[in-house]
C-alpha positions, 0 to 999 in steps of 0.5 A: 155707424151708416147712420152717423155718417148720414148725419154728418152728410146732412149736416154738411149739406145744410151748411154748405146750402145756407152757406149759397145763402150767405154768399149772395150768390157766391159774389161774396168769394169768401164764403166760396171754399165754405161752400165747396168744401161743405159739399164734397165733404157731404158726398164724402160722408154719404159715401161712408154711409153707403160703404157701411152697408146703407142702402142708396134708395135710402141713403140719398132719400133721407138726405135729400128730404131731411135737408129740404126740410130742415133748409126750409125751417132753418131759412125760416127761422134765419131770414125769414123766408116764406114757410107756407101750409102748402110748402109744410105740406110737401115737406110732410109728403116728402118726409112720409115718402122717405119713411115709406122706402126705409120701411121697404128696404126691410 
């Protein structure tokens, strides 16, 4: 069940982060509540994943790395943000680090 909570936390964090872009730096006030709410819900789901026994280093590492990678890919797809080979290599490096942390936890 901890993985389900972690996936939910990642999804909420990604939605909230993309909402920051849509909100134009929170100048579009209609987006303030969804952005703040998305982050609060993400932390709540992360807490549930930890409560189910997932190690914090694993949970936080996967949460942040997945968030970084998916936000970069989605921003590229939605807004044509840059995604250079160097950035892709960085995403791959972070992902490999998270896999090593996960494997080291067992």
